[in-house]
PDBQT receptor file of N, H, CA, C and O in Angstrom, charges set to zero:
ATOM      1  N   MET A   1       0.859  -1.178   0.000  1.00  0.00    +0.000 N 
ATOM      2  CA  MET A   1       0.000   0.000   0.000  1.00  0.00    +0.000 C 
ATOM      3  C   MET A   1       0.900   1.234   0.000  1.00  0.00    +0.000 C 
ATOM      4  O   MET A   1       1.820   1.336   0.811  1.00  0.00    +0.000 OA
ATOM      5  N   ASN A   2       0.636   2.159  -0.900  1.00  0.00    +0.000 N 
ATOM      6  H   ASN A   2      -0.111   2.077  -1.559  1.00  0.00    +0.000 HD
ATOM      7  CA  ASN A   2       1.464   3.358  -0.946  1.00  0.00    +0.000 C 
ATOM      8  C   ASN A   2       1.082   4.344   0.152  1.00  0.00    +0.000 C 
ATOM      9  O   ASN A   2       0.048   4.191   0.803  1.00  0.00    +0.000 OA
ATOM     10  N   GLY A   3       1.919   5.352   0.352  1.00  0.00    +0.000 N 
ATOM     11  H   GLY A   3       2.759   5.477  -0.177  1.00  0.00    +0.000 HD
ATOM     12  CA  GLY A   3       1.717   6.302   1.439  1.00  0.00    +0.000 C 
ATOM     13  C   GLY A   3       0.402   7.036   1.379  1.00  0.00    +0.000 C 
ATOM     14  O   GLY A   3      -0.263   7.207   2.400  1.00  0.00    +0.000 OA
ATOM     15  N   GLU A   4       0.015   7.474   0.188  1.00  0.00    +0.000 N 
ATOM     16  H   GLU A   4       0.556   7.335  -0.642  1.00  0.00    +0.000 HD
ATOM     17  CA  GLU A   4      -1.239   8.229   0.052  1.00  0.00    +0.000 C 
ATOM     18  C   GLU A   4      -2.450   7.358   0.382  1.00  0.00    +0.000 C 
ATOM     19  O   GLU A   4      -3.391   7.815   1.031  1.00  0.00    +0.000 OA
ATOM     20  N   ARG A   5      -2.423   6.124  -0.058  1.00  0.00    +0.000 N 
ATOM     21  H   ARG A   5      -1.659   5.752  -0.585  1.00  0.00    +0.000 HD
ATOM     22  CA  ARG A   5      -3.531   5.200   0.249  1.00  0.00    +0.000 C 
ATOM     23  C   ARG A   5      -3.579   4.895   1.754  1.00  0.00    +0.000 C 
ATOM     24  O   ARG A   5      -4.658   4.794   2.339  1.00  0.00    +0.000 OA
ATOM     25  N   PHE A   6      -2.415   4.751   2.362  1.00  0.00    +0.000 N 
ATOM     26  H   PHE A   6      -1.539   4.834   1.887  1.00  0.00    +0.000 HD
ATOM     27  CA  PHE A   6      -2.345   4.491   3.799  1.00  0.00    +0.000 C 
ATOM     28  C   PHE A   6      -2.908   5.680   4.579  1.00  0.00    +0.000 C 
ATOM     29  O   PHE A   6      -3.630   5.493   5.558  1.00  0.00    +0.000 OA
ATOM     30  N   LEU A   7      -2.583   6.895   4.150  1.00  0.00    +0.000 N 
ATOM     31  H   LEU A   7      -1.997   7.046   3.354  1.00  0.00    +0.000 HD
ATOM     32  CA  LEU A   7      -3.129   8.090   4.799  1.00  0.00    +0.000 C 
ATOM     33  C   LEU A   7      -4.643   8.152   4.642  1.00  0.00    +0.000 C 
ATOM     34  O   LEU A   7      -5.353   8.497   5.588  1.00  0.00    +0.000 OA
ATOM     35  N   THR A   8      -5.136   7.825   3.466  1.00  0.00    +0.000 N 
ATOM     36  H   THR A   8      -4.560   7.545   2.697  1.00  0.00    +0.000 HD
ATOM     37  CA  THR A   8      -6.581   7.832   3.222  1.00  0.00    +0.000 C 
ATOM     38  C   THR A   8      -7.293   6.846   4.131  1.00  0.00    +0.000 C 
ATOM     39  O   THR A   8      -8.312   7.182   4.735  1.00  0.00    +0.000 OA
ATOM     40  N   LYS A   9      -6.767   5.633   4.235  1.00  0.00    +0.000 N 
ATOM     41  H   LYS A   9      -5.939   5.361   3.745  1.00  0.00    +0.000 HD
ATOM     42  CA  LYS A   9      -7.371   4.616   5.096  1.00  0.00    +0.000 C 
ATOM     43  C   LYS A   9      -7.311   5.035   6.566  1.00  0.00    +0.000 C 
ATOM     44  O   LYS A   9      -8.272   4.832   7.309  1.00  0.00    +0.000 OA
ATOM     45  N   THR A  10      -6.200   5.610   6.982  1.00  0.00    +0.000 N 
ATOM     46  H   THR A  10      -5.419   5.774   6.379  1.00  0.00    +0.000 HD
ATOM     47  CA  THR A  10      -6.057   6.075   8.363  1.00  0.00    +0.000 C 
ATOM     48  C   THR A  10      -7.039   7.195   8.639  1.00  0.00    +0.000 C 
ATOM     49  O   THR A  10      -7.689   7.207   9.684  1.00  0.00    +0.000 OA
ATOM     50  N   ARG A  11      -7.155   8.140   7.712  1.00  0.00    +0.000 N 
ATOM     51  H   ARG A  11      -6.627   8.130   6.863  1.00  0.00    +0.000 HD
ATOM     52  CA  ARG A  11      -8.098   9.251   7.865  1.00  0.00    +0.000 C 
ATOM     53  C   ARG A  11      -9.525   8.730   7.999  1.00  0.00    +0.000 C 
ATOM     54  O   ARG A  11     -10.267   9.187   8.868  1.00  0.00    +0.000 OA
ATOM     55  N   GLU A  12      -9.916   7.786   7.155  1.00  0.00    +0.000 N 
ATOM     56  H   GLU A  12      -9.312   7.415   6.449  1.00  0.00    +0.000 HD
ATOM     57  CA  GLU A  12     -11.261   7.197   7.221  1.00  0.00    +0.000 C 
ATOM     58  C   GLU A  12     -11.494   6.540   8.588  1.00  0.00    +0.000 C 
ATOM     59  O   GLU A  12     -12.555   6.709   9.189  1.00  0.00    +0.000 OA
ATOM     60  N   TYR A  13     -10.507   5.797   9.067  1.00  0.00    +0.000 N 
ATOM     61  H   TYR A  13      -9.645   5.660   8.578  1.00  0.00    +0.000 HD
ATOM     62  CA  TYR A  13     -10.609   5.118  10.363  1.00  0.00    +0.000 C 
ATOM     63  C   TYR A  13     -10.778   6.128  11.497  1.00  0.00    +0.000 C 
ATOM     64  O   TYR A  13     -11.647   5.971  12.355  1.00  0.00    +0.000 OA
ATOM     65  N   VAL A  14      -9.950   7.151  11.494  1.00  0.00    +0.000 N 
ATOM     66  H   VAL A  14      -9.244   7.279  10.797  1.00  0.00    +0.000 HD
ATOM     67  CA  VAL A  14      -9.997   8.155  12.561  1.00  0.00    +0.000 C 
ATOM     68  C   VAL A  14     -11.323   8.909  12.535  1.00  0.00    +0.000 C 
ATOM     69  O   VAL A  14     -11.941   9.106  13.581  1.00  0.00    +0.000 OA
ATOM     70  N   LEU A  15     -11.763   9.328  11.360  1.00  0.00    +0.000 N 
ATOM     71  H   LEU A  15     -11.261   9.168  10.510  1.00  0.00    +0.000 HD
ATOM     72  CA  LEU A  15     -13.028  10.053  11.259  1.00  0.00    +0.000 C 
ATOM     73  C   LEU A  15     -14.178   9.206  11.796  1.00  0.00    +0.000 C 
ATOM     74  O   LEU A  15     -15.035   9.717  12.516  1.00  0.00    +0.000 OA
ATOM     75  N   GLN A  16     -14.207   7.940  11.463  1.00  0.00    +0.000 N 
ATOM     76  H   GLN A  16     -13.510   7.524  10.878  1.00  0.00    +0.000 HD
ATOM     77  CA  GLN A  16     -15.261   7.047  11.963  1.00  0.00    +0.000 C 
ATOM     78  C   GLN A  16     -15.154   6.871  13.478  1.00  0.00    +0.000 C 
ATOM     79  O   GLN A  16     -16.161   6.924  14.184  1.00  0.00    +0.000 OA
ATOM     80  N   ALA A  17     -13.958   6.665  13.967  1.00  0.00    +0.000 N 
ATOM     81  H   ALA A  17     -13.139   6.622  13.394  1.00  0.00    +0.000 HD
ATOM     82  CA  ALA A  17     -13.750   6.427  15.395  1.00  0.00    +0.000 C 
ATOM     83  C   ALA A  17     -14.105   7.646  16.242  1.00  0.00    +0.000 C 
ATOM     84  O   ALA A  17     -14.599   7.501  17.360  1.00  0.00    +0.000 OA
ATOM     85  N   MET A  18     -13.861   8.830  15.723  1.00  0.00    +0.000 N 
ATOM     86  H   MET A  18     -13.460   8.948  14.814  1.00  0.00    +0.000 HD
ATOM     87  CA  MET A  18     -14.071  10.047  16.502  1.00  0.00    +0.000 C 
ATOM     88  C   MET A  18     -15.487  10.603  16.410  1.00  0.00    +0.000 C 
ATOM     89  O   MET A  18     -15.806  11.576  17.092  1.00  0.00    +0.000 OA
ATOM     90  N   ARG A  19     -16.329  10.016  15.595  1.00  0.00    +0.000 N 
ATOM     91  H   ARG A  19     -16.069   9.225  15.041  1.00  0.00    +0.000 HD
ATOM     92  CA  ARG A  19     -17.693  10.539  15.393  1.00  0.00    +0.000 C 
ATOM     93  C   ARG A  19     -18.532  10.545  16.667  1.00  0.00    +0.000 C 
ATOM     94  O   ARG A  19     -19.476  11.328  16.771  1.00  0.00    +0.000 OA
ATOM     95  N   GLU A  20     -18.216   9.710  17.618  1.00  0.00    +0.000 N 
ATOM     96  H   GLU A  20     -17.449   9.075  17.534  1.00  0.00    +0.000 HD
ATOM     97  CA  GLU A  20     -19.009   9.623  18.840  1.00  0.00    +0.000 C 
ATOM     98  C   GLU A  20     -18.617  10.666  19.885  1.00  0.00    +0.000 C 
ATOM     99  O   GLU A  20     -19.206  10.706  20.965  1.00  0.00    +0.000 OA
ATOM    100  N   ASN A  21     -17.641  11.504  19.580  1.00  0.00    +0.000 N 
ATOM    101  H   ASN A  21     -17.163  11.471  18.703  1.00  0.00    +0.000 HD
ATOM    102  CA  ASN A  21     -17.160  12.488  20.535  1.00  0.00    +0.000 C 
ATOM    103  C   ASN A  21     -17.820  13.841  20.327  1.00  0.00    +0.000 C 
ATOM    104  O   ASN A  21     -18.576  14.037  19.376  1.00  0.00    +0.000 OA
ATOM    105  N   ASP A  22     -17.528  14.761  21.219  1.00  0.00    +0.000 N 
ATOM    106  H   ASP A  22     -16.913  14.601  21.992  1.00  0.00    +0.000 HD
ATOM    107  CA  ASP A  22     -18.099  16.100  21.148  1.00  0.00    +0.000 C 
ATOM    108  C   ASP A  22     -17.620  16.833  19.895  1.00  0.00    +0.000 C 
ATOM    109  O   ASP A  22     -16.710  16.375  19.203  1.00  0.00    +0.000 OA
ATOM    110  N   SER A  23     -18.240  17.963  19.618  1.00  0.00    +0.000 N 
ATOM    111  H   SER A  23     -18.979  18.335  20.180  1.00  0.00    +0.000 HD
ATOM    112  CA  SER A  23     -17.937  18.698  18.384  1.00  0.00    +0.000 C 
ATOM    113  C   SER A  23     -16.513  19.238  18.348  1.00  0.00    +0.000 C 
ATOM    114  O   SER A  23     -16.015  19.585  17.277  1.00  0.00    +0.000 OA
ATOM    115  N   ALA A  24     -15.855  19.316  19.491  1.00  0.00    +0.000 N 
ATOM    116  H   ALA A  24     -16.260  19.035  20.361  1.00  0.00    +0.000 HD
ATOM    117  CA  ALA A  24     -14.461  19.774  19.506  1.00  0.00    +0.000 C 
ATOM    118  C   ALA A  24     -13.541  18.740  18.863  1.00  0.00    +0.000 C 
ATOM    119  O   ALA A  24     -12.390  19.040  18.545  1.00  0.00    +0.000 OA
ATOM    120  N   HIS A  25     -14.049  17.527  18.672  1.00  0.00    +0.000 N 
ATOM    121  H   HIS A  25     -14.984  17.284  18.930  1.00  0.00    +0.000 HD
ATOM    122  CA  HIS A  25     -13.243  16.449  18.085  1.00  0.00    +0.000 C 
ATOM    123  C   HIS A  25     -13.928  15.845  16.862  1.00  0.00    +0.000 C 
ATOM    124  O   HIS A  25     -13.784  14.655  16.580  1.00  0.00    +0.000 OA
ATOM    125  N   ASP A  26     -14.665  16.671  16.149  1.00  0.00    +0.000 N 
ATOM    126  H   ASP A  26     -14.782  17.637  16.378  1.00  0.00    +0.000 HD
ATOM    127  CA  ASP A  26     -15.399  16.206  14.973  1.00  0.00    +0.000 C 
ATOM    128  C   ASP A  26     -14.518  16.203  13.723  1.00  0.00    +0.000 C 
ATOM    129  O   ASP A  26     -13.314  16.451  13.796  1.00  0.00    +0.000 OA
ATOM    130  N   ASP A  27     -15.128  15.921  12.591  1.00  0.00    +0.000 N 
ATOM    131  H   ASP A  27     -16.105  15.719  12.531  1.00  0.00    +0.000 HD
ATOM    132  CA  ASP A  27     -14.401  15.840  11.326  1.00  0.00    +0.000 C 
ATOM    133  C   ASP A  27     -13.608  17.111  11.039  1.00  0.00    +0.000 C 
ATOM    134  O   ASP A  27     -12.457  17.048  10.608  1.00  0.00    +0.000 OA
ATOM    135  N   SER A  28     -14.230  18.263  11.279  1.00  0.00    +0.000 N 
ATOM    136  H   SER A  28     -15.166  18.314  11.629  1.00  0.00    +0.000 HD
ATOM    137  CA  SER A  28     -13.533  19.512  10.963  1.00  0.00    +0.000 C 
ATOM    138  C   SER A  28     -12.285  19.680  11.824  1.00  0.00    +0.000 C 
ATOM    139  O   SER A  28     -11.289  20.237  11.362  1.00  0.00    +0.000 OA
ATOM    140  N   HIS A  29     -12.326  19.212  13.055  1.00  0.00    +0.000 N 
ATOM    141  H   HIS A  29     -13.135  18.760  13.430  1.00  0.00    +0.000 HD
ATOM    142  CA  HIS A  29     -11.142  19.262  13.921  1.00  0.00    +0.000 C 
ATOM    143  C   HIS A  29     -10.017  18.411  13.336  1.00  0.00    +0.000 C 
ATOM    144  O   HIS A  29      -8.866  18.844  13.276  1.00  0.00    +0.000 OA
ATOM    145  N   ILE A  30     -10.356  17.211  12.913  1.00  0.00    +0.000 N 
ATOM    146  H   ILE A  30     -11.291  16.860  12.962  1.00  0.00    +0.000 HD
ATOM    147  CA  ILE A  30      -9.354  16.305  12.342  1.00  0.00    +0.000 C 
ATOM    148  C   ILE A  30      -8.723  16.939  11.096  1.00  0.00    +0.000 C 
ATOM    149  O   ILE A  30      -7.500  16.955  10.958  1.00  0.00    +0.000 OA
ATOM    150  N   TYR A  31      -9.551  17.457  10.201  1.00  0.00    +0.000 N 
ATOM    151  H   TYR A  31     -10.545  17.445  10.313  1.00  0.00    +0.000 HD
ATOM    152  CA  TYR A  31      -9.044  18.087   8.977  1.00  0.00    +0.000 C 
ATOM    153  C   TYR A  31      -8.209  19.337   9.289  1.00  0.00    +0.000 C 
ATOM    154  O   TYR A  31      -7.174  19.570   8.665  1.00  0.00    +0.000 OA
ATOM    155  N   ARG A  32      -8.669  20.134  10.257  1.00  0.00    +0.000 N 
ATOM    156  H   ARG A  32      -9.510  19.944  10.764  1.00  0.00    +0.000 HD
ATOM    157  CA  ARG A  32      -7.958  21.365  10.618  1.00  0.00    +0.000 C 
ATOM    158  C   ARG A  32      -6.569  21.056  11.184  1.00  0.00    +0.000 C 
ATOM    159  O   ARG A  32      -5.585  21.689  10.801  1.00  0.00    +0.000 OA
ATOM    160  N   VAL A  33      -6.492  20.083  12.096  1.00  0.00    +0.000 N 
ATOM    161  H   VAL A  33      -7.292  19.569  12.407  1.00  0.00    +0.000 HD
ATOM    162  CA  VAL A  33      -5.207  19.710  12.680  1.00  0.00    +0.000 C 
ATOM    163  C   VAL A  33      -4.264  19.183  11.597  1.00  0.00    +0.000 C 
ATOM    164  O   VAL A  33      -3.083  19.532  11.574  1.00  0.00    +0.000 OA
ATOM    165  N   GLU A  34      -4.781  18.351  10.708  1.00  0.00    +0.000 N 
ATOM    166  H   GLU A  34      -5.740  18.068  10.727  1.00  0.00    +0.000 HD
ATOM    167  CA  GLU A  34      -3.949  17.818   9.634  1.00  0.00    +0.000 C 
ATOM    168  C   GLU A  34      -3.449  18.941   8.723  1.00  0.00    +0.000 C 
ATOM    169  O   GLU A  34      -2.277  18.956   8.347  1.00  0.00    +0.000 OA
ATOM    170  N   LYS A  35      -4.317  19.866   8.371  1.00  0.00    +0.000 N 
ATOM    171  H   LYS A  35      -5.269  19.854   8.677  1.00  0.00    +0.000 HD
ATOM    172  CA  LYS A  35      -3.930  20.973   7.485  1.00  0.00    +0.000 C 
ATOM    173  C   LYS A  35      -2.833  21.819   8.114  1.00  0.00    +0.000 C 
ATOM    174  O   LYS A  35      -1.848  22.147   7.452  1.00  0.00    +0.000 OA
ATOM    175  N   ILE A  36      -2.990  22.174   9.376  1.00  0.00    +0.000 N 
ATOM    176  H   ILE A  36      -3.790  21.908   9.914  1.00  0.00    +0.000 HD
ATOM    177  CA  ILE A  36      -1.982  22.986  10.058  1.00  0.00    +0.000 C 
ATOM    178  C   ILE A  36      -0.668  22.228  10.162  1.00  0.00    +0.000 C 
ATOM    179  O   ILE A  36       0.400  22.804   9.960  1.00  0.00    +0.000 OA
ATOM    180  N   ALA A  37      -0.742  20.942  10.475  1.00  0.00    +0.000 N 
ATOM    181  H   ALA A  37      -1.610  20.474  10.640  1.00  0.00    +0.000 HD
ATOM    182  CA  ALA A  37       0.471  20.126  10.577  1.00  0.00    +0.000 C 
ATOM    183  C   ALA A  37       1.209  20.061   9.243  1.00  0.00    +0.000 C 
ATOM    184  O   ALA A  37       2.437  20.142   9.206  1.00  0.00    +0.000 OA
ATOM    185  N   VAL A  38       0.470  19.918   8.156  1.00  0.00    +0.000 N 
ATOM    186  H   VAL A  38      -0.528  19.853   8.186  1.00  0.00    +0.000 HD
ATOM    187  CA  VAL A  38       1.084  19.864   6.820  1.00  0.00    +0.000 C 
ATOM    188  C   VAL A  38       1.773  21.192   6.509  1.00  0.00    +0.000 C 
ATOM    189  O   VAL A  38       2.897  21.207   6.005  1.00  0.00    +0.000 OA
ATOM    190  N   GLU A  39       1.105  22.305   6.808  1.00  0.00    +0.000 N 
ATOM    191  H   GLU A  39       0.193  22.293   7.217  1.00  0.00    +0.000 HD
ATOM    192  CA  GLU A  39       1.707  23.619   6.566  1.00  0.00    +0.000 C 
ATOM    193  C   GLU A  39       3.017  23.766   7.337  1.00  0.00    +0.000 C 
ATOM    194  O   GLU A  39       4.018  24.222   6.784  1.00  0.00    +0.000 OA
ATOM    195  N   LEU A  40       3.009  23.383   8.603  1.00  0.00    +0.000 N 
ATOM    196  H   LEU A  40       2.196  23.013   9.052  1.00  0.00    +0.000 HD
ATOM    197  CA  LEU A  40       4.218  23.477   9.427  1.00  0.00    +0.000 C 
ATOM    198  C   LEU A  40       5.307  22.537   8.927  1.00  0.00    +0.000 C 
ATOM    199  O   LEU A  40       6.482  22.904   8.907  1.00  0.00    +0.000 OA
ATOM    200  N   ALA A  41       4.930  21.343   8.527  1.00  0.00    +0.000 N 
ATOM    201  H   ALA A  41       3.976  21.045   8.543  1.00  0.00    +0.000 HD
ATOM    202  CA  ALA A  41       5.915  20.376   8.023  1.00  0.00    +0.000 C 
ATOM    203  C   ALA A  41       6.576  20.888   6.759  1.00  0.00    +0.000 C 
ATOM    204  O   ALA A  41       7.789  20.757   6.594  1.00  0.00    +0.000 OA
ATOM    205  N   ARG A  42       5.804  21.460   5.879  1.00  0.00    +0.000 N 
ATOM    206  H   ARG A  42       4.818  21.566   6.012  1.00  0.00    +0.000 HD
ATOM    207  CA  ARG A  42       6.366  21.990   4.625  1.00  0.00    +0.000 C 
ATOM    208  C   ARG A  42       7.329  23.146   4.890  1.00  0.00    +0.000 C 
ATOM    209  O   ARG A  42       8.375  23.252   4.249  1.00  0.00    +0.000 OA
ATOM    210  N   LYS A  43       6.967  24.012   5.840  1.00  0.00    +0.000 N 
ATOM    211  H   LYS A  43       6.117  23.926   6.360  1.00  0.00    +0.000 HD
ATOM    212  CA  LYS A  43       7.837  25.148   6.161  1.00  0.00    +0.000 C 
ATOM    213  C   LYS A  43       9.139  24.712   6.825  1.00  0.00    +0.000 C 
ATOM    214  O   LYS A  43      10.184  25.331   6.626  1.00  0.00    +0.000 OA
ATOM    215  N   SER A  44       9.067  23.646   7.611  1.00  0.00    +0.000 N 
ATOM    216  H   SER A  44       8.218  23.143   7.772  1.00  0.00    +0.000 HD
ATOM    217  CA  SER A  44      10.241  23.227   8.386  1.00  0.00    +0.000 C 
ATOM    218  C   SER A  44      11.043  22.117   7.721  1.00  0.00    +0.000 C 
ATOM    219  O   SER A  44      12.150  21.801   8.157  1.00  0.00    +0.000 OA
ATOM    220  N   GLY A  45      10.491  21.527   6.673  1.00  0.00    +0.000 N 
ATOM    221  H   GLY A  45       9.591  21.783   6.319  1.00  0.00    +0.000 HD
ATOM    222  CA  GLY A  45      11.175  20.430   5.995  1.00  0.00    +0.000 C 
ATOM    223  C   GLY A  45      11.006  19.091   6.699  1.00  0.00    +0.000 C 
ATOM    224  O   GLY A  45      11.761  18.155   6.437  1.00  0.00    +0.000 OA
ATOM    225  N   ALA A  46      10.030  18.991   7.582  1.00  0.00    +0.000 N 
ATOM    226  H   ALA A  46       9.417  19.752   7.795  1.00  0.00    +0.000 HD
ATOM    227  CA  ALA A  46       9.765  17.736   8.294  1.00  0.00    +0.000 C 
ATOM    228  C   ALA A  46       9.186  16.695   7.339  1.00  0.00    +0.000 C 
ATOM    229  O   ALA A  46       8.687  17.033   6.266  1.00  0.00    +0.000 OA
ATOM    230  N   ASP A  47       9.258  15.447   7.735  1.00  0.00    +0.000 N 
ATOM    231  H   ASP A  47       9.664  15.172   8.607  1.00  0.00    +0.000 HD
ATOM    232  CA  ASP A  47       8.714  14.346   6.949  1.00  0.00    +0.000 C 
ATOM    233  C   ASP A  47       7.195  14.491   6.876  1.00  0.00    +0.000 C 
ATOM    234  O   ASP A  47       6.510  14.412   7.896  1.00  0.00    +0.000 OA
ATOM    235  N   LEU A  48       6.679  14.700   5.684  1.00  0.00    +0.000 N 
ATOM    236  H   LEU A  48       7.236  14.764   4.855  1.00  0.00    +0.000 HD
ATOM    237  CA  LEU A  48       5.257  14.987   5.500  1.00  0.00    +0.000 C 
ATOM    238  C   LEU A  48       4.376  13.798   5.870  1.00  0.00    +0.000 C 
ATOM    239  O   LEU A  48       3.349  13.983   6.523  1.00  0.00    +0.000 OA
ATOM    240  N   PHE A  49       4.745  12.596   5.474  1.00  0.00    +0.000 N 
ATOM    241  H   PHE A  49       5.579  12.446   4.943  1.00  0.00    +0.000 HD
ATOM    242  CA  PHE A  49       3.946  11.414   5.782  1.00  0.00    +0.000 C 
ATOM    243  C   PHE A  49       3.845  11.206   7.298  1.00  0.00    +0.000 C 
ATOM    244  O   PHE A  49       2.751  11.007   7.825  1.00  0.00    +0.000 OA
ATOM    245  N   ARG A  50       4.958  11.251   7.979  1.00  0.00    +0.000 N 
ATOM    246  H   ARG A  50       5.847  11.413   7.551  1.00  0.00    +0.000 HD
ATOM    247  CA  ARG A  50       4.948  11.062   9.445  1.00  0.00    +0.000 C 
ATOM    248  C   ARG A  50       4.144  12.150  10.137  1.00  0.00    +0.000 C 
ATOM    249  O   ARG A  50       3.395  11.880  11.076  1.00  0.00    +0.000 OA
ATOM    250  N   THR A  51       4.302  13.366   9.674  1.00  0.00    +0.000 N 
ATOM    251  H   THR A  51       4.910  13.585   8.911  1.00  0.00    +0.000 HD
ATOM    252  CA  THR A  51       3.569  14.483  10.257  1.00  0.00    +0.000 C 
ATOM    253  C   THR A  51       2.067  14.287  10.103  1.00  0.00    +0.000 C 
ATOM    254  O   THR A  51       1.307  14.494  11.049  1.00  0.00    +0.000 OA
ATOM    255  N   GLN A  52       1.640  13.885   8.900  1.00  0.00    +0.000 N 
ATOM    256  H   GLN A  52       2.258  13.717   8.132  1.00  0.00    +0.000 HD
ATOM    257  CA  GLN A  52       0.213  13.667   8.681  1.00  0.00    +0.000 C 
ATOM    258  C   GLN A  52      -0.311  12.518   9.535  1.00  0.00    +0.000 C 
ATOM    259  O   GLN A  52      -1.399  12.612  10.102  1.00  0.00    +0.000 OA
ATOM    260  N   MET A  53       0.447  11.451   9.627  1.00  0.00    +0.000 N 
ATOM    261  H   MET A  53       1.331  11.374   9.166  1.00  0.00    +0.000 HD
ATOM    262  CA  MET A  53       0.010  10.321  10.454  1.00  0.00    +0.000 C 
ATOM    263  C   MET A  53      -0.130  10.741  11.915  1.00  0.00    +0.000 C 
ATOM    264  O   MET A  53      -1.116  10.398  12.568  1.00  0.00    +0.000 OA
ATOM    265  N   LEU A  54       0.834  11.468  12.419  1.00  0.00    +0.000 N 
ATOM    266  H   LEU A  54       1.634  11.746  11.888  1.00  0.00    +0.000 HD
ATOM    267  CA  LEU A  54       0.763  11.934  13.807  1.00  0.00    +0.000 C 
ATOM    268  C   LEU A  54      -0.412  12.887  14.008  1.00  0.00    +0.000 C 
ATOM    269  O   LEU A  54      -1.096  12.820  15.029  1.00  0.00    +0.000 OA
ATOM    270  N   ALA A  55      -0.649  13.762  13.055  1.00  0.00    +0.000 N 
ATOM    271  H   ALA A  55      -0.093  13.816  12.225  1.00  0.00    +0.000 HD
ATOM    272  CA  ALA A  55      -1.776  14.686  13.157  1.00  0.00    +0.000 C 
ATOM    273  C   ALA A  55      -3.101  13.926  13.168  1.00  0.00    +0.000 C 
ATOM    274  O   ALA A  55      -3.990  14.232  13.963  1.00  0.00    +0.000 OA
ATOM    275  N   LEU A  56      -3.228  12.947  12.295  1.00  0.00    +0.000 N 
ATOM    276  H   LEU A  56      -2.506  12.699  11.649  1.00  0.00    +0.000 HD
ATOM    277  CA  LEU A  56      -4.466  12.173  12.231  1.00  0.00    +0.000 C 
ATOM    278  C   LEU A  56      -4.711  11.369  13.500  1.00  0.00    +0.000 C 
ATOM    279  O   LEU A  56      -5.848  11.253  13.957  1.00  0.00    +0.000 OA
ATOM    280  N   LEU A  57      -3.658  10.823  14.062  1.00  0.00    +0.000 N 
ATOM    281  H   LEU A  57      -2.734  10.917  13.691  1.00  0.00    +0.000 HD
ATOM    282  CA  LEU A  57      -3.801   9.909  15.202  1.00  0.00    +0.000 C 
ATOM    283  C   LEU A  57      -3.653  10.589  16.564  1.00  0.00    +0.000 C 
ATOM    284  O   LEU A  57      -3.681   9.908  17.589  1.00  0.00    +0.000 OA
ATOM    285  N   HIS A  58      -3.497  11.906  16.598  1.00  0.00    +0.000 N 
ATOM    286  H   HIS A  58      -3.474  12.459  15.765  1.00  0.00    +0.000 HD
ATOM    287  CA  HIS A  58      -3.147  12.586  17.842  1.00  0.00    +0.000 C 
ATOM    288  C   HIS A  58      -4.170  12.434  18.963  1.00  0.00    +0.000 C 
ATOM    289  O   HIS A  58      -3.804  12.585  20.128  1.00  0.00    +0.000 OA
ATOM    290  N   GLU A  59      -5.403  12.149  18.673  1.00  0.00    +0.000 N 
ATOM    291  H   GLU A  59      -5.701  12.026  17.726  1.00  0.00    +0.000 HD
ATOM    292  CA  GLU A  59      -6.431  11.997  19.713  1.00  0.00    +0.000 C 
ATOM    293  C   GLU A  59      -6.781  10.539  20.013  1.00  0.00    +0.000 C 
ATOM    294  O   GLU A  59      -7.512  10.269  20.966  1.00  0.00    +0.000 OA
ATOM    295  N   MET A  60      -6.286   9.621  19.241  1.00  0.00    +0.000 N 
ATOM    296  H   MET A  60      -5.692   9.840  18.467  1.00  0.00    +0.000 HD
ATOM    297  CA  MET A  60      -6.763   8.248  19.319  1.00  0.00    +0.000 C 
ATOM    298  C   MET A  60      -6.442   7.536  20.633  1.00  0.00    +0.000 C 
ATOM    299  O   MET A  60      -7.102   6.551  20.964  1.00  0.00    +0.000 OA
ATOM    300  N   ASN A  61      -5.473   7.995  21.372  1.00  0.00    +0.000 N 
ATOM    301  H   ASN A  61      -4.937   8.796  21.104  1.00  0.00    +0.000 HD
ATOM    302  CA  ASN A  61      -5.125   7.336  22.628  1.00  0.00    +0.000 C 
ATOM    303  C   ASN A  61      -5.495   8.201  23.838  1.00  0.00    +0.000 C 
ATOM    304  O   ASN A  61      -4.958   8.008  24.929  1.00  0.00    +0.000 OA
ATOM    305  N   ASP A  62      -6.401   9.140  23.644  1.00  0.00    +0.000 N 
ATOM    306  H   ASP A  62      -6.837   9.297  22.758  1.00  0.00    +0.000 HD
ATOM    307  CA  ASP A  62      -6.826  10.032  24.724  1.00  0.00    +0.000 C 
ATOM    308  C   ASP A  62      -7.928   9.324  25.521  1.00  0.00    +0.000 C 
ATOM    309  O   ASP A  62      -9.013   9.070  24.998  1.00  0.00    +0.000 OA
ATOM    310  N   ASP A  63      -7.645   9.013  26.774  1.00  0.00    +0.000 N 
ATOM    311  H   ASP A  63      -6.764   9.220  27.198  1.00  0.00    +0.000 HD
ATOM    312  CA  ASP A  63      -8.571   8.239  27.605  1.00  0.00    +0.000 C 
ATOM    313  C   ASP A  63      -9.921   8.922  27.820  1.00  0.00    +0.000 C 
ATOM    314  O   ASP A  63     -10.921   8.244  28.058  1.00  0.00    +0.000 OA
ATOM    315  N   LYS A  64      -9.965  10.233  27.742  1.00  0.00    +0.000 N 
ATOM    316  H   LYS A  64      -9.153  10.784  27.549  1.00  0.00    +0.000 HD
ATOM    317  CA  LYS A  64     -11.246  10.913  27.985  1.00  0.00    +0.000 C 
ATOM    318  C   LYS A  64     -12.156  10.923  26.755  1.00  0.00    +0.000 C 
ATOM    319  O   LYS A  64     -13.310  11.343  26.837  1.00  0.00    +0.000 OA
ATOM    320  N   LEU A  65     -11.634  10.459  25.617  1.00  0.00    +0.000 N 
ATOM    321  H   LEU A  65     -10.697  10.117  25.551  1.00  0.00    +0.000 HD
ATOM    322  CA  LEU A  65     -12.432  10.395  24.395  1.00  0.00    +0.000 C 
ATOM    323  C   LEU A  65     -12.780   8.967  24.066  1.00  0.00    +0.000 C 
ATOM    324  O   LEU A  65     -12.063   8.040  24.441  1.00  0.00    +0.000 OA
ATOM    325  N   LYS A  66     -13.885   8.790  23.363  1.00  0.00    +0.000 N 
ATOM    326  H   LYS A  66     -14.468   9.543  23.059  1.00  0.00    +0.000 HD
ATOM    327  CA  LYS A  66     -14.258   7.466  22.866  1.00  0.00    +0.000 C 
ATOM    328  C   LYS A  66     -13.503   7.230  21.566  1.00  0.00    +0.000 C 
ATOM    329  O   LYS A  66     -13.537   8.081  20.677  1.00  0.00    +0.000 OA
ATOM    330  N   SER A  67     -12.844   6.133  21.437  1.00  0.00    +0.000 N 
ATOM    331  H   SER A  67     -12.816   5.441  22.159  1.00  0.00    +0.000 HD
ATOM    332  CA  SER A  67     -12.177   5.819  20.162  1.00  0.00    +0.000 C 
ATOM    333  C   SER A  67     -12.116   4.330  19.964  1.00  0.00    +0.000 C 
ATOM    334  O   SER A  67     -11.593   3.863  18.952  1.00  0.00    +0.000 OA
TER     335      SER A  67
C-alpha cells in the first residue's frame, strides 16, 4: 500500500472512530489539525507522511475520548 492510500485509510478510520465524541473532536477538527500540521511540516522540511500520520492519530489514545 502506498503512502497516500495508507493516509486515506487512516483518515477514514480516525473520522469514523471520533464521530461519537463532542464537536471539539469532529471531522472539521481532524481536517484542521492535519492541514496545520502539513503547513508546518512543509515550512520546516519535516517528513510529511509522518507528520500527517501523527496529526491524524493525535487523539486516538486520549482516555477521555471514545475511540
